[in-house]
KERO-740950 format. One line per 5 residues: number of its first residue (from 1); their letters; for each residue x, y, z of N, C-alpha, C. Coordinates in steps of 0.001 Angstrom, whole numbers, plus 500000, padded with zeros to 6 digits. Layout:
! residues N
NUM = a = X/Y/Z/X/Y/Z/X/Y/Z ~ ...
END
This chain:
! residues 235
1 = maplq = 774917/410557/539914/774570/409153/539725/775110/408337/540901 ~ 774258/407507/541513/774688/406700/542662/775699/405644/542222 ~ 776653/405310/543087/777625/404274/542735/776935/402931/542471 ~ 777476/402176/541531/777003/400821/541301/777482/399923/542431 ~ 776623/399014/542848/776960/398051/543893/777266/396709/543228
6 = igtlv = 778534/396316/543267/778982/395070/542645/779398/394103/543749 ~ 778973/392843/543643/779321/391852/544656/780077/390675/544082 ~ 780985/390130/544872/781626/388857/544559/781467/387958/545777 ~ 781314/386672/545536/781199/385716/546634/782577/385163/546965 ~ 782899/385128/548252/784229/384700/548699/784243/383190/548941
11 = ynyqa = 785098/382515/548201/785365/381074/548381/786623/380784/547581 ~ 786973/379537/547411/788268/379215/546792/788199/379197/545261 ~ 787977/380372/544673/787937/380504/543219/789344/380771/542664 ~ 789476/380695/541323/790726/381092/540680/790796/382615/540678 ~ 791901/383151/541153/792001/384583/541446/791637/385465/540260
16 = idvvg = 792173/385173/539082/792002/386077/537931/790541/386150/537479 ~ 789748/385121/537794/788329/385133/537422/787598/386321/538033 ~ 788031/386729/539212/787383/387820/539930/788232/389088/539895 ~ 789528/388935/540132/790414/390102/540203/790480/390834/538862 ~ 790573/390098/537770/790672/390724/536449/789464/391590/536121
21 = pcdll = 788242/391022/536152/787063/391842/535872/786890/393001/536857 ~ 787217/392780/538138/787085/393862/539119/788052/395005/538816 ~ 789280/394679/538454/790246/395721/538097/789776/396513/536888 ~ 789253/395815/535878/788771/396501/534681/787600/397412/535024 ~ 786685/396930/535847/785558/397756/536281/786037/399019/536989
26 = mnctk = 786957/398843/537936/787408/399990/538721/788200/400983/537874 ~ 788852/400504/536811/789564/401401/535905/788611/402266/535083 ~ 787335/401899/535070/786338/402641/534293/785422/403472/535183 ~ 785852/403742/536416/785043/404553/537321/785379/406030/537168 ~ 784467/406860/537642/784684/408307/537585/785912/408715/538392
31 = tflsy = 786081/408127/539581/787226/408487/540429/788542/408156/539753 ~ 788646/406931/539192/789919/406529/538593/790210/407313/537319 ~ 789222/407467/536449/789467/408171/535187/789717/409657/535421 ~ 789124/410221/536480/789416/411617/536820/790879/411761/537225 ~ 791373/410803/537995/792794/410790/538359/793662/410604/537116
36 = eqkhq = 793240/409709/536242/794056/409337/535090/794204/410482/534081 ~ 793371/411518/534199/793499/412675/533311/794871/413325/533404 ~ 795571/413116/534514/796927/413649/534657/797901/412964/533714 ~ 797562/411764/533260/798508/410953/532488/798088/410718/531049 ~ 796801/410847/530756/796336/410656/529381/795134/411557/529144
41 = pidpa = 794962/412032/527921/793800/412888/527635/792513/412078/527685 ~ 791541/412549/528461/790228/411907/528543/789168/412976/528315 ~ 788327/412761/527340/787280/413718/526988/786333/413912/528176 ~ 786005/415149/528542/785036/415381/529613/783706/414669/529375 ~ 783319/414511/528113/782076/413799/527799/782158/412332/528201
46 = tldkv = 783366/411765/528145/783559/410385/528596/783358/410284/530098 ~ 783926/411236/530838/783766/411237/532289/782308/411405/532695 ~ 781551/412153/531898/780143/412374/532228/779313/411095/532153 ~ 779817/410087/531435/779060/408844/531250/779203/407870/532409 ~ 780259/408020/533209/780601/406984/534179/780176/407364/535588
51 = tdivi = 780183/406371/536443/779881/406564/537845/780974/405876/538658 ~ 780821/405869/539963/781746/405116/540797/781146/403752/541109 ~ 781984/402868/541612/781585/401486/541884/782051/401109/543281 ~ 781186/400441/544000/781555/399852/545288/781531/398338/545113 ~ 782658/397696/545420/782744/396235/545302/782671/395624/546693
56 = hhigd = 781740/394698/546860/781560/393977/548120/782051/392550/547944 ~ 782979/392126/548787/783418/390729/548802/782646/390042/549930 ~ 781718/389178/549539/780663/388690/550434/781005/387280/550907 ~ 780925/387059/552223/781253/385733/552719/780686/385424/554085 ~ 780658/384130/554405/780241/383649/555721/781368/383749/556735
61 = dpnpi = 782565/383384/556287/783715/383248/557180/784451/384584/557297 ~ 784618/385118/558528/785344/386382/558680/786851/386230/558528 ~ 787335/384990/558512/788771/384740/558389/789198/384723/556921 ~ 790458/385060/556644/790947/385019/555258/790852/383605/554679 ~ 790532/383524/553389/790444/382252/552685/791551/382198/551642
66 = rlpla = 792307/381109/551658/793427/380958/550719/792920/380513/549360 ~ 793292/381260/548325/792945/380877/546964/793956/379830/546505 ~ 793500/378645/546074/794390/377502/545912/795475/377644/544860 ~ 795203/378331/543759/796201/378412/542689/797113/379620/542859 ~ 796550/380775/543211/797360/381991/543339/798207/381975/544609
71 = gfkiq = 797735/381297/545642/798511/381183/546869/798320/382320/547849 ~ 797555/383366/547464/797310/384420/548438/795904/384276/549016 ~ 795598/385118/549997/794332/384997/550712/793416/386180/550420 ~ 792128/385917/550476/791131/386966/550317/790227/386954/551542 ~ 789800/388133/551954/788961/388258/553138/787688/389006/552779
76 = rtisv = 786597/388575/553336/785325/389231/553040/785352/390681/553517 ~ 784567/391510/552876/784370/392877/553335/782993/393052/553963 ~ 782115/392053/553741/780767/392124/554292/780206/390710/554392 ~ 779318/390494/555348/778699/389177/555501/777545/389018/554518 ~ 777115/387785/554330/775973/387519/553452/774737/388241/553980
81 = qdcpe = 774554/388222/555291/773360/388816/555899/773337/390343/555756 ~ 774511/390975/555756/774572/392443/555712/774731/393001/554307 ~ 774802/392128/553321/775046/392577/551951/773868/393404/551436 ~ 774126/394580/550857/773031/395370/550282/772546/394749/548983 ~ 771446/395269/548451/770984/394819/547139/772027/395220/546105
86 = ldcll = 772389/394274/545263/773478/394472/544309/772938/394787/542921 ~ 773714/395569/542163/773420/395765/540750/773939/394599/539924 ~ 775117/394087/540290/775739/392963/539578/776390/392035/540589 ~ 776380/390755/540282/777050/389749/541106/778007/388973/540221 ~ 779241/388803/540683/780288/388113/539926/780685/386829/540646
91 = iggpm = 780626/385705/539927/780956/384396/540491/782210/383876/539797 ~ 783287/383706/540553/784524/383158/540013/784482/381640/539955 ~ 785460/381064/539268/785460/379621/539041/786313/378847/540030 ~ 785718/377872/540728/786483/376999/541614/786977/375759/540862 ~ 787786/374938/541531/788056/373603/541004/786731/372843/541057
96 = pegfk = 786270/372279/539946/784894/371783/539905/784600/370552/540751 ~ 785543/369658/540927/785236/368401/541594/784790/368628/543042 ~ 783562/368211/543342/783068/368242/544714/782667/369604/545226 ~ 782609/370609/544355/782277/371954/544835/780792/372069/545123 ~ 780472/372808/546204/779084/373088/546547/779019/374392/547319
101 = fpsdy = 778071/375262/546951/777882/376523/547653/777186/376292/548993 ~ 777505/377087/550009/776684/377087/551232/775264/377530/550888 ~ 774306/377091/551694/772899/377357/551389/772578/378852/551357 ~ 773225/379665/552225/772913/381095/552209/773480/381786/550970 ~ 774579/381249/550406/775080/381765/549133/774047/381499/548028
106 = velik = 773479/380277/548054/772492/379908/547034/771284/380831/547111 ~ 770825/381130/548315/769674/382014/548491/769978/383417/547985 ~ 771197/383905/548251/771581/385232/547765/771585/385260/546235 ~ 772170/384229/545616/772214/384150/544151/770795/384093/543586 ~ 769951/383271/544197/768575/383109/543717/767814/384436/543782
111 = rhier = 767915/385147/544905/767239/386438/545046/767727/387428/543995 ~ 769042/387425/543778/769640/388350/542815/769089/388098/541413 ~ 769043/386832/541001/768537/386486/539672/767053/386827/539553 ~ 766281/386508/540581/764840/386753/540536/764510/388241/540470 ~ 765389/389087/540993/765190/390530/540913/765536/391080/539528
116 = gktlf = 766052/390215/538657/766408/390651/537311/767750/391348/537229 ~ 768562/391214/538275/769869/391857/538300/770889/391013/537526 ~ 771936/391662/537042/772936/390991/536207/773843/390091/537044 ~ 774059/388891/536556/774985/387952/537186/776025/387516/536160 ~ 777300/387609/536532/778403/387139/535699/779008/385887/536337
121 = atctg = 779195/384842/535559/779898/383642/536029/781080/383410/535102 ~ 782272/383508/535660/783490/383396/534866/784035/381977/534916 ~ 784356/381422/533750/785044/380132/533672/784209/379059/534383 ~ 784802/378317/535328/784043/377290/536049/783091/377891/537082 ~ 782999/379222/537116/781932/379842/537886/780573/379389/537372
126 = ayala = 780495/379075/536069/779246/378541/535505/778971/377150/536070 ~ 780029/376372/536305/779850/375067/536974/779292/375278/538371 ~ 779897/376220/539115/779423/376497/540470/777951/376902/540450 ~ 777574/377733/539474/776185/378154/539358/775286/376978/538990 ~ 775780/376087/538140/774987/374925/537734/774675/374011/538912
131 = ttgll = 775555/373949/539903/775302/373083/541071/774081/373542/541862 ~ 773668/374797/541698/772513/375319/542424/771191/374986/541730 ~ 771253/374538/540475/770050/374301/539692/769515/375542/539014 ~ 770135/376696/539264/769623/377960/538733/769981/378187/537263 ~ 770821/377300/536710/771129/377366/535267/770281/376401/534455
136 = ngrna = 769503/375565/535098/768707/374575/534361/767799/375257/533337 ~ 767850/374757/532089/767041/375315/531019/767611/376574/530398 ~ 768736/377041/530910/769360/378278/530408/770451/377949/529390 ~ 770722/378913/528504/771884/378841/527629/773099/379333/528398 ~ 774215/378605/528271/775408/378966/529039/776645/378364/528391
141 = tvnns = 777807/378877/528815/779069/378251/528466/779902/378150/529726 ~ 781061/377494/529605/781880/377203/530778/783299/376984/530295 ~ 784239/376830/531208/785640/376581/530852/785731/375555/529722 ~ 786307/375956/528603/786329/375087/527430/787130/373814/527627 ~ 788174/373864/528462/788998/372674/528694/788227/371583/529438
146 = eynqi = 787306/371988/530310/786547/371029/531123/785106/370904/530646 ~ 784858/371412/529457/783497/371492/528926/782804/370133/528894 ~ 783455/369108/528349/782801/367814/528156/782355/367214/529482 ~ 783233/367278/530482/782914/366735/531797/781721/367463/532419 ~ 781760/368798/532348/780722/369601/532999/779390/369472/532263
151 = aaefp = 779432/369470/530936/778199/369328/530152/777532/367989/530423 ~ 778332/366941/530610/777770/365624/530911/777173/365576/532314 ~ 777773/366306/533244/777302/366289/534635/776009/367079/534802 ~ 775823/368130/533979/774632/368979/534095/773916/369067/532740 ~ 773274/367972/532312/772626/367968/530997/771389/368865/530924
156 = qvkws = 770886/369330/532070/769710/370200/532062/770043/371609/531570 ~ 771347/371945/531530/771793/373253/531049/772041/373161/529542 ~ 771696/374208/528812/771909/374244/527361/773311/374797/527080 ~ 774301/373922/527196/775700/374335/527076/776088/374560/525623 ~ 777001/375501/525407/777565/375761/524080/778967/376327/524258
161 = rekkw = 779865/376002/523339/781181/376644/523367/781507/377308/522023 ~ 780467/377724/521322/780661/378395/520038/781133/379834/520216 ~ 780829/380444/521361/781183/381833/521616/782004/381941/522898 ~ 782719/383061/523032/783545/383275/524225/782698/383512/525468 ~ 781511/384048/525275/780577/384162/526391/779163/384023/525853
166 = vvdsn = 778239/383720/526764/776839/383514/526415/775988/384346/527367 ~ 774990/385025/526822/774057/385813/527632/772676/385193/527515 ~ 772086/384842/528654/770715/384357/528699/769960/385220/529704 ~ 769178/386158/529195/768478/387118/530042/769503/387886/530886 ~ 769449/387752/532209/770367/388509/533075/771558/387692/533542
171 = iwtsg = 771762/386492/532983/772891/385643/533371/773906/385588/532239 ~ 775147/385986/532558/776256/385981/531605/777268/384932/532053 ~ 777679/384050/531144/778697/383045/531462/779810/383113/530427 ~ 781030/382805/530846/782170/382879/529924/782918/381552/529879 ~ 783646/381340/528762/784323/380077/528514/785720/379961/529085
176 = gamag = 786132/380869/529931/787458/380813/530543/787741/382120/531255 ~ 788885/382168/531946/789214/383343/532758/789337/384610/531914 ~ 790125/384553/530837/790302/385751/530017/789047/386050/529191 ~ 788276/385022/528865/786983/385264/528225/786071/386025/529181 ~ 786257/385811/530483/785505/386573/531470/785883/388043/531458
181 = mdmma = 787159/388331/531268/787597/389720/531108/786946/390333/529866 ~ 786951/389584/528770/786354/390073/527524/784854/390295/527695 ~ 784207/389378/528413/782778/389503/528693/782495/390784/529477 ~ 783300/391055/530509/783106/392269/531302/783377/393508/530457 ~ 784381/393432/529581/784674/394555/528684/783469/394852/527805
186 = hwike = 782815/393805/527307/781630/394001/526465/780516/394660/527271 ~ 780320/394220/528514/779289/394828/529355/779579/396307/529604 ~ 780837/396634/529842/781229/398029/530046/780946/398848/528784 ~ 781300/398298/527625/781059/399002/526362/779566/399238/526147 ~ 778750/398207/526411/777311/398334/526204/776664/399250/527238
191 = tfgld = 777218/399302/528447/776620/400074/529533/777065/401535/529509 ~ 778358/401781/529264/778909/403133/529367/779407/403703/528044 ~ 779785/402835/527097/780275/403313/525815/781683/402839/525510 ~ 781996/402742/524228/783313/402272/523787/784421/403192/524284 ~ 784176/404509/524321/785212/405440/524772/785597/405204/526220
196 = vliag = 784629/404838/527051/784921/404519/528456/785764/403252/528535 ~ 785378/402234/527784/786141/400984/527784/787573/401223/527330 ~ 787756/401981/526262/789110/402234/525746/789955/402946/526800 ~ 789383/403952/527460/790133/404689/528480/790542/403781/529628 ~ 789618/402934/530092/789926/402037/531195/790877/400926/530810
201 = arcld = 790668/400340/529634/791523/399232/529188/792935/399698/528893 ~ 793076/400935/528380/794409/401463/528065/795275/401550/529330 ~ 794657/401845/530466/795423/401928/531713/795988/400572/532115 ~ 795349/399492/531660/795834/398136/531933/796665/397588/530781 ~ 796789/398362/529696/797403/397882/528455/796763/396555/528033
206 = yeprd = 795444/396554/528083/794648/395351/527808/793777/395594/526583 ~ 793787/394644/525648/792918/394729/524484/791915/393583/524530 ~ 790631/393884/524717/789623/392817/524779/789321/392241/523400 ~ 788852/391001/523409/788381/390333/522191/786859/390429/522115 ~ 786326/390198/520934/784873/390165/520791/784349/388776/521140
211 = idgmy = 783064/388563/520980/782436/387316/521407/782943/386113/520610 ~ 783532/386365/519442/784110/385288/518625/785609/385112/518861 ~ 786171/385875/519799/787597/385759/520093/788483/386572/519177 ~ 787891/387511/518440/788652/388336/517512/788925/389713/518111 ~ 790034/390326/517687/790404/391650/518194/789766/392743/517333
216 = tvipq = 788455/392866/517480/787704/393851/516696/787050/394916/517582 ~ 787223/394826/518888/786495/395708/519813/787034/397133/519742 ~ 788348/397278/519844/788991/398583/519785/789524/398776/518363 ~ 789262/399915/517741/789744/400132/516367/791250/399885/516243 ~ 791635/399138/515225/793031/398807/515007/793787/400020/514448
221 = rydse = 795112/400032/514677/795941/401151/514230/796992/400659/513237 ~ 797328/401537/512295/798324/401222/511264/799226/402434/511087 ~ 800495/402170/510775/801400/403294/510569/801245/403848/509146 ~ 802075/404817/508807/801943/405500/507514/802187/404570/506331 ~ 802845/403421/506582/803119/402470/505506/802110/401322/505501
226 = gkhvs = 801104/401428/506351/800069/400396/506385/800387/399214/507276 ~ 801489/399304/508060/801853/398211/508944/800987/398250/510209 ~ 800491/397074/510594/799655/396973/511793/800513/397252/513031 ~ 800077/398195/513868/800839/398571/515067/799952/398386/516296 ~ 800550/398564/517455/799854/398367/518725/798533/399149/518772
231 = thffk = 797525/398490/519282/796185/399085/519331/796156/400337/520202 ~ 796745/400242/521383/796729/401388/522308/797861/402366/521967 ~ 797533/403643/522102/798514/404700/521879/798707/405451/523183 ~ 799965/405560/523611/800281/406253/524859/801052/407517/524554 ~ 800498/408652/524972/801177/409923/524738/802359/410059/525679
END
């Protein structure tokens, strides 16, 4: 199976919006889970379901860009012009006031959506996407804390905050940074299987929530007396 091509756009987003989902994705690859067999039992049938992933950090500027909240810098791995066709595109959330994508970023996003490829927008990444007009008429959600401001600014979008994430055709949006992690976990479960998600999430000691924010994704564990215990079990 050919590696999946995953892209992120480089600009001043909140780090965890992109780093978190990317780490979870990479923990569910064939290469990583094959390595992890040294530390935890992984069914060969689980490994047969997964592939490898190549992540492209796509940008105009060859120089490192400082992420405003985390304080560290990120550098592109490929230019917009040289970017291959992607299977998935991930858009992190910037500070919303005054944000605007460069025109070539907008064209890349538009082509990706028109090809029917999956796009994830985490937190205020949905705001960034809304500035392009490509969310108009779509169902979406966005950072819940800034929801009222953003919904008023882009009334053409069918905003909702009833769920942790919203799927409209090939566009997925989440209501916050950790909701973006949960959204990616759901995509992994639907694409590769619950066993793959559990194996990858266990390496991060991460338990995803469902679309309603409940811990129902991974089967809960109880001791011999019926006491609720940690979801993940480490041998």
